[in-house]
C-alpha positions as CSV (number, residue, x, y, z in Angstrom):
1,X,11.0,40.7,-16.1
2,X,10.2,37.3,-14.3
3,X,6.9,35.2,-15.4
4,X,6.9,34.2,-11.5
5,X,8.4,35.6,-8.5
6,X,8.3,33.4,-5.5
7,X,8.9,34.8,-1.7
8,X,10.0,31.7,0.3
9,X,12.0,28.4,-0.4
10,X,10.2,26.1,1.9
11,X,8.1,23.0,0.4
12,X,5.5,25.2,-1.1
13,X,7.7,28.1,-2.5
14,X,10.4,25.8,-3.8
15,X,8.0,23.2,-5.5
16,X,6.0,26.1,-6.8
17,X,9.2,27.5,-8.5
18,X,10.4,24.3,-9.9
19,X,7.1,23.3,-11.6
20,X,7.0,27.2,-13.3
21,X,10.4,26.5,-14.5
22,X,9.9,23.1,-15.9
23,X,6.8,24.8,-17.8
24,X,9.5,26.9,-19.2
25,X,8.6,29.9,-17.2
26,X,11.4,32.7,-16.0
27,X,11.2,32.2,-12.5
28,X,13.3,33.8,-9.6
29,X,13.0,32.5,-5.9
30,X,13.8,34.8,-2.9
31,X,14.8,33.2,0.6
32,X,16.2,35.2,3.5
33,X,17.6,32.4,5.2
34,X,18.4,28.8,4.2
35,X,17.0,27.0,1.5
36,X,14.1,24.5,2.2
37,X,12.5,26.6,4.5
38,X,11.3,25.5,8.2
39,X,10.8,21.9,6.9
40,X,14.1,21.2,5.7
41,X,16.2,23.2,8.6
42,X,13.9,23.4,11.8
43,X,11.0,21.1,11.5
44,X,10.1,18.1,9.6
45,X,13.7,16.6,8.7
46,X,15.7,17.4,11.7
47,X,13.0,16.0,13.9
48,X,12.6,12.9,12.2
49,X,16.5,12.4,12.5
50,X,16.5,12.9,16.2
51,X,13.4,10.5,16.4
52,X,14.9,8.0,14.6
53,X,18.3,8.2,16.7
54,X,15.9,7.8,19.7
55,X,13.9,5.0,18.4
56,X,17.1,3.0,17.7
57,X,18.3,3.7,21.6
58,X,15.2,2.7,22.9
59,X,15.0,-0.5,20.6
60,X,18.8,-1.4,21.6
61,X,17.8,-0.9,25.4
62,X,15.0,-3.7,24.8
63,X,16.5,-6.1,22.5
64,X,16.8,-8.9,25.0
65,X,13.3,-10.1,24.2
66,X,14.2,-10.8,20.8
67,X,17.8,-12.4,22.0
68,X,19.9,-9.2,21.3
69,X,21.9,-8.2,24.0
70,X,24.0,-4.9,23.7
71,X,25.5,-4.6,27.2
72,X,25.8,-0.8,28.3
73,X,23.8,1.2,26.1
74,X,24.6,5.1,25.7
75,X,23.0,8.1,23.9
76,X,25.7,10.6,22.2
77,X,23.5,13.7,21.8
78,X,26.2,15.7,19.9
79,X,26.8,12.8,17.1
80,X,23.2,12.5,16.8
81,X,23.0,16.4,16.1
82,X,25.7,15.7,13.9
83,X,23.9,13.3,12.0
84,X,20.8,15.3,11.9
85,X,23.0,18.4,10.4
86,X,24.6,16.7,7.7
87,X,21.2,15.3,6.6
88,X,19.8,18.6,6.4
89,X,23.0,20.0,4.6
90,X,22.6,17.0,2.1
91,X,18.6,17.9,1.3
92,X,19.7,21.7,1.0
93,X,22.1,21.0,-1.6
94,X,19.7,18.7,-3.6
95,X,17.3,21.7,-3.8
96,X,19.9,23.7,-5.0
97,X,20.6,21.2,-7.7
98,X,17.2,21.0,-8.5
99,X,16.4,24.6,-8.8
100,X,19.4,24.9,-11.2
101,X,17.9,22.0,-13.6
102,X,14.7,23.9,-13.4
103,X,16.3,26.9,-14.5
104,X,15.2,28.7,-11.5
105,X,17.2,31.8,-10.4
106,X,17.8,32.2,-6.7
107,X,18.6,35.7,-4.8
108,X,19.4,35.1,-1.1
109,X,18.0,38.2,0.7
110,X,14.8,39.8,2.6
111,X,12.1,40.4,0.3
112,X,9.9,43.3,0.3
113,X,6.9,43.2,-1.7
114,X,6.0,46.6,-2.8
115,X,2.8,45.7,-4.8
116,X,1.5,42.7,-7.0
117,X,4.4,43.3,-9.6
118,X,7.5,44.4,-7.8
119,X,9.8,43.2,-5.3
120,X,12.5,44.5,-3.6
121,X,15.8,42.9,-2.4
122,X,18.0,45.3,-0.7
123,X,18.4,48.3,-3.5
124,X,17.2,46.0,-5.9
125,X,13.6,45.8,-7.6
126,X,12.5,43.1,-9.2
127,X,9.5,43.3,-11.7
128,X,6.9,39.8,-12.1
129,X,3.8,39.0,-13.8
130,X,2.8,36.8,-11.0
131,X,3.9,36.9,-7.3
132,X,3.4,33.7,-5.1
133,X,3.9,34.5,-1.3
134,X,5.4,31.5,0.5
135,X,6.8,32.8,3.3
136,X,5.9,30.2,5.8
137,X,5.1,30.3,9.5
138,X,7.0,30.9,12.8
139,X,6.4,29.5,16.5
140,X,3.4,31.3,18.4
141,X,4.5,32.4,21.9
142,X,1.9,32.4,24.2
143,X,1.2,35.2,26.5
144,X,2.4,33.5,29.7
145,X,3.2,35.8,32.6
146,X,6.8,35.3,33.6
147,X,7.7,33.9,30.1
148,X,11.0,34.8,28.7
149,X,12.5,32.4,25.6
150,X,16.4,31.7,26.5
151,X,18.4,29.1,28.8
152,X,16.0,26.3,29.9
153,X,12.6,27.7,27.7
154,X,12.6,27.3,24.1
155,X,10.6,26.4,21.1
156,X,11.3,23.1,18.9
157,X,14.0,25.5,17.1
158,X,15.9,25.2,20.8
159,X,15.0,21.6,21.4
160,X,17.0,20.6,17.9
161,X,19.9,22.3,19.3
162,X,20.1,20.4,22.8
163,X,23.2,18.1,23.0
164,X,22.7,17.1,26.5
165,X,19.3,15.3,27.2
166,X,17.4,17.2,30.2
167,X,15.9,14.7,33.2
168,X,13.1,16.5,33.6
169,X,11.1,18.1,30.3
170,X,7.8,20.0,30.3
171,X,5.6,20.2,27.2
172,X,3.4,23.0,26.8
173,X,1.0,21.7,23.8
174,X,-0.3,18.6,23.1
175,X,-0.4,18.9,19.5
176,X,2.1,17.2,16.7
177,X,5.0,19.2,17.4
178,X,4.2,18.8,21.3
179,X,3.6,14.9,21.1
180,X,6.8,14.5,18.6
181,X,9.1,15.9,20.8
182,X,7.4,14.5,24.1
183,X,7.8,11.1,22.5
184,X,11.6,11.7,21.7
185,X,12.7,12.9,25.2
186,X,10.9,10.2,27.0
187,X,12.7,7.7,24.5
188,X,15.8,9.2,26.0
189,X,14.9,8.7,29.4
190,X,13.9,12.1,30.3
191,X,10.7,12.5,32.9
192,X,8.3,14.1,30.6
193,X,5.1,16.3,31.6
194,X,2.6,17.5,28.9
195,X,0.4,20.2,29.5
196,X,-2.4,20.5,27.2
197,X,-5.6,23.0,27.9
198,X,-8.0,21.1,26.0
199,X,-9.5,17.6,27.1
200,X,-7.6,15.5,25.0
201,X,-4.3,15.6,23.1
202,X,-3.8,15.7,19.2
203,X,-7.5,17.4,18.7
204,X,-7.5,16.3,15.0
205,X,-7.4,13.0,16.1
206,X,-10.0,10.4,16.3
207,X,-11.1,10.2,19.9
208,X,-10.7,6.9,20.7
209,X,-7.2,6.6,19.3
210,X,-6.1,9.6,20.9
211,X,-6.8,8.0,24.2
212,X,-5.1,4.8,23.1
213,X,-2.2,7.1,22.3
214,X,-1.9,8.3,25.7
215,X,-2.3,5.0,27.1
216,X,0.5,3.6,24.8
217,X,2.9,6.4,26.4
218,X,2.5,5.3,30.2
219,X,6.4,6.9,31.0
220,X,4.7,10.3,30.0
221,X,2.4,12.3,32.6
222,X,-0.5,14.2,30.9
223,X,-2.3,17.3,32.4
224,X,-5.5,17.6,30.5
225,X,-7.9,20.6,30.7
226,X,-5.3,22.6,32.1
227,X,-4.1,26.3,31.5
228,X,-0.5,27.4,32.2
229,X,-0.6,30.3,34.6
230,X,2.9,31.4,34.8
231,X,6.5,30.3,34.1
232,X,8.8,31.9,36.5
233,X,12.0,31.2,38.3
234,X,12.1,27.9,36.6
235,X,8.8,26.9,37.7
236,X,5.7,25.9,35.9
237,X,2.5,26.6,37.4
238,X,-0.9,26.0,35.8
239,X,-4.6,25.6,36.6
240,X,-6.2,22.3,36.5
241,X,-9.8,21.5,35.6
242,X,-11.4,22.0,39.0
243,X,-9.4,25.2,39.9
244,X,-6.6,23.9,41.8
245,X,-3.0,25.0,40.8
246,X,-0.4,22.6,40.0
247,X,3.5,23.1,39.4
248,X,6.2,21.5,37.9
249,X,9.9,22.4,38.5
250,X,11.7,20.9,34.8
251,X,15.3,21.3,33.4
252,X,13.9,22.4,29.8
253,X,10.6,23.8,29.0
254,X,9.3,23.0,25.3
255,X,6.9,25.7,24.1
256,X,4.9,23.6,21.5
257,X,1.8,26.1,21.2
258,X,1.3,25.8,17.6
259,X,2.8,28.2,14.8
260,X,1.8,31.8,13.4
261,X,1.8,32.7,9.6
262,X,5.3,34.7,8.7
263,X,4.0,38.0,7.2
264,X,7.0,40.2,7.6
265,X,7.6,42.1,4.0
266,X,3.9,41.9,3.0
267,X,2.6,45.3,4.5
268,X,2.2,47.1,1.4
269,X,0.5,44.2,-0.7
270,X,-3.1,45.0,1.2
271,X,-4.1,41.6,1.5
272,X,-6.9,40.6,3.5
273,X,-5.8,38.6,6.4
274,X,-7.6,36.6,8.6
275,X,-6.7,35.2,12.0
276,X,-5.3,31.7,10.5
277,X,-3.2,33.7,7.7
278,X,-3.6,35.1,4.5
279,X,-7.0,34.9,3.2
280,X,-7.2,32.8,0.0
281,X,-9.8,30.8,-2.5
282,X,-9.6,27.2,-3.5
283,X,-7.2,28.1,-6.3
284,X,-4.8,29.8,-3.6
285,X,-5.5,33.2,-5.1
286,X,-5.3,36.0,-2.8
287,X,-7.5,39.1,-2.4
288,X,-5.1,41.2,-4.5
289,X,-5.3,40.5,-8.4
290,X,-2.0,38.6,-9.1
291,X,-0.7,37.3,-6.2
292,X,-1.2,33.8,-4.8
293,X,-0.5,32.6,-1.2
294,X,0.6,28.9,-0.4
295,X,1.8,26.6,2.4
296,X,1.6,28.0,5.9
297,X,1.3,31.7,5.4
298,X,-2.3,30.9,4.4
299,X,-3.0,29.0,7.5
300,X,-4.9,26.1,5.7
301,X,-3.0,23.2,6.7
302,X,0.4,23.6,8.2
303,X,2.1,20.6,6.8
304,X,4.9,20.3,4.1
305,X,2.8,17.8,1.6
306,X,0.3,20.5,2.0
307,X,2.2,23.1,1.2
308,X,3.5,21.2,-1.9
309,X,0.1,20.2,-3.0
310,X,-1.0,24.1,-2.9
311,X,2.0,24.6,-4.9
312,X,0.8,22.6,-7.8
313,X,-2.7,24.5,-7.6
314,X,-1.6,27.7,-7.7
315,X,1.0,27.0,-10.4
316,X,-2.1,25.1,-12.4
317,X,-4.3,28.3,-11.6
318,X,-1.4,30.9,-13.1
319,X,0.1,29.1,-15.9
320,X,-2.2,26.0,-16.5
321,X,-6.0,25.2,-16.8
322,X,-7.1,26.0,-13.4
323,X,-9.2,23.0,-12.8
324,X,-7.0,22.1,-9.6
325,X,-8.9,23.4,-6.4
326,X,-7.8,22.7,-2.7
327,X,-9.9,19.6,-1.1
328,X,-8.4,19.1,2.7
329,X,-10.4,16.4,3.6
330,X,-7.9,14.0,1.9
331,X,-4.7,15.3,3.0
332,X,-3.3,13.1,5.9
333,X,-1.4,13.8,8.6
334,X,1.1,11.9,10.8
335,X,2.7,11.9,14.1
336,X,5.9,10.6,14.2
337,X,6.0,9.7,17.9
338,X,6.7,6.1,19.2
339,X,4.3,4.9,18.8
340,X,3.3,6.3,15.2
341,X,-0.2,8.0,14.4
342,X,-1.9,9.2,11.3
343,X,-5.5,9.6,9.7
344,X,-6.7,10.9,6.6
345,X,-10.5,11.9,5.9
346,X,-13.2,12.7,8.9
347,X,-13.3,11.2,12.3
348,X,-16.4,9.7,13.5
349,X,-17.3,12.6,15.5
350,X,-17.0,14.7,12.4
351,X,-19.1,12.6,10.3
352,X,-22.0,12.6,12.8
353,X,-21.8,16.1,13.3
354,X,-22.4,16.9,9.6
355,X,-25.5,14.6,9.8
356,X,-24.1,11.4,8.0
357,X,-25.2,7.9,8.9
358,X,-22.1,6.0,9.6
359,X,-20.7,3.0,10.7
360,X,-17.2,2.3,12.1
361,X,-14.9,-0.7,13.2
362,X,-11.7,-0.7,14.8
363,X,-9.3,-3.6,14.6
364,X,-5.7,-4.0,16.9
365,X,-2.6,-3.6,15.3
366,X,-1.4,-6.6,16.5
367,X,-4.0,-8.4,14.6
368,X,-1.4,-8.1,11.9
369,X,1.4,-11.0,11.9
370,X,4.4,-9.0,11.4
371,X,3.3,-6.4,14.3
372,X,2.9,-9.5,16.4
373,X,6.4,-11.4,15.9
374,X,8.2,-7.5,15.3
375,X,6.6,-5.8,18.4
376,X,5.3,-8.6,20.8
377,X,1.9,-9.5,22.0
378,X,1.0,-6.3,23.7
379,X,2.1,-4.0,20.7
380,X,0.2,-0.8,21.2
381,X,-1.9,0.4,17.9
382,X,-5.3,0.5,16.5
383,X,-7.0,1.1,13.0
384,X,-10.4,2.7,12.9
385,X,-12.4,2.7,9.8
386,X,-15.3,5.3,9.4
387,X,-17.6,4.6,6.4
388,X,-21.1,5.7,5.0
389,X,-23.9,3.5,5.3
390,X,-23.2,2.4,1.6
391,X,-19.8,1.2,2.5
392,X,-17.8,4.8,1.0
393,X,-15.0,5.4,3.0
394,X,-15.0,9.2,4.8
395,X,-11.9,8.3,7.0
396,X,-9.2,6.0,8.1
397,X,-7.1,6.4,11.4
398,X,-4.2,4.6,12.5
399,X,-1.8,4.0,15.4
400,X,1.2,1.7,15.3
401,X,4.3,1.0,13.6
402,X,5.1,2.4,10.5
403,X,1.5,3.7,9.7
404,X,3.1,6.9,8.1
405,X,4.2,4.8,5.2
406,X,0.2,3.3,4.8
407,X,-1.6,6.7,5.1
408,X,-0.9,7.6,1.5
409,X,-3.1,4.8,0.7
410,X,-5.7,5.9,3.0
411,X,-5.2,9.5,0.9
412,X,-5.9,7.9,-2.4
413,X,-9.3,5.7,-1.2
414,X,-10.7,9.0,0.2
415,X,-10.0,11.2,-2.9
416,X,-11.2,8.2,-5.2
417,X,-13.9,7.7,-3.7
418,X,-13.5,4.1,-2.8
419,X,-15.4,1.9,-0.4
420,X,-14.8,-0.7,2.2
421,X,-16.1,-3.3,0.2
422,X,-13.5,-2.3,-2.7
423,X,-10.6,-2.6,0.0
424,X,-11.9,-5.8,1.6
425,X,-11.7,-7.3,-1.9
426,X,-7.8,-6.3,-2.2
427,X,-4.9,-8.7,-2.0
428,X,-2.7,-8.0,0.8
429,X,1.0,-9.0,1.1
430,X,1.0,-11.5,4.0
431,X,3.1,-11.0,6.7
432,X,2.8,-6.8,6.5
433,X,1.4,-4.2,8.7
434,X,-1.1,-3.0,6.0
435,X,-3.0,-6.3,6.3
436,X,-4.9,-4.5,9.2
437,X,-6.3,-2.0,6.5
438,X,-7.8,-5.0,5.0
439,X,-9.0,-6.9,8.4
440,X,-10.4,-3.3,9.1
441,X,-12.5,-3.0,5.9
442,X,-13.7,-6.8,6.2
443,X,-15.1,-5.8,9.7
444,X,-16.9,-2.4,9.1
445,X,-18.2,-3.9,5.7
446,X,-19.7,-6.9,7.6
447,X,-21.5,-4.1,9.8
448,X,-23.3,-2.5,6.6
């Protein structure tokens, strides 16, 4: 008899199992594949490893302006993959060690959830008082006529296995996954086209920054407000906003059209499921008593750090005082491209749509002396801050070097209900990229 059974070992499942184990609960973690879920094995970690290599390659090619001349530069895709796989193996090993340290039992196999208290793996049935579903998500495949996965057409999983850089790449979808891989292939010299059915890339991003992002990627061709009509014989055809049909003949087609919840093995539970995933409340409770759904499978926020936060909320609800609840407003997002982009809180359009009286200000990234000396006077990048008329920070959105390392602070500021005046009065180190946040806070405070 277990206090908790967790199905799925991604950021949500593993973190929940570890937390409950540290509380002295008897915990069983069931995983059908490799420990770490999509994030460790096929998502966050391997893509960032490949992106880092591509950025180094790009920097080596363009180092002459800083006095660095390296002669002929080449990219070894197989070596990059080996580095990626070594990092993934190391992290999986760390997860195993952490599970043991937290006294979490691990069973490898496909779980079939019989009810809220019983889970079968093969012929063995395990019993529990609490069940956490953390089954994650899988790539969503759009119903494009002629589409057949395999060969030169694949998802992000396929792209991670490529050891040869394609000359021409068509990316279907301009969201986070699409833009990260578009940036990756572009840095390696591929001719990249992005087809996006919406009027702008990165729909969660502030519109002003999304436009800046496209301008910062001149080597990528964008086809906005375009829907793919067929994918046959190596030809991608798409309908443009004026009704005309365009076509591309890439060497590789990346389907980056989002992800959907993985719900296999859950049929018998009778859970309420929406278009996005398993329906849960702000405590992560599913519609059946004794079951919590955390991470990608509930569709609230398909981010690894969101999944970890949901794990904390569910464990607190099941074994703590139940005071923690979900608030996605101060959950940050990041696009790890070149340049990076990130944001937290409301965009200006979202705030105005809620009827809020807001003021915004934007500052170029090269206002930072460090960005100027390291990236040059034409370095792309922008910081935008959205505040309520009394100065309360509602959203901060950034594009530029190293912004992924700053956005946690934006989450803290918004979560703690800080004002632009608070931030403007804070001492920042000089020279640092972070100084742009202070510059922006001063600018928006002066406009109040």
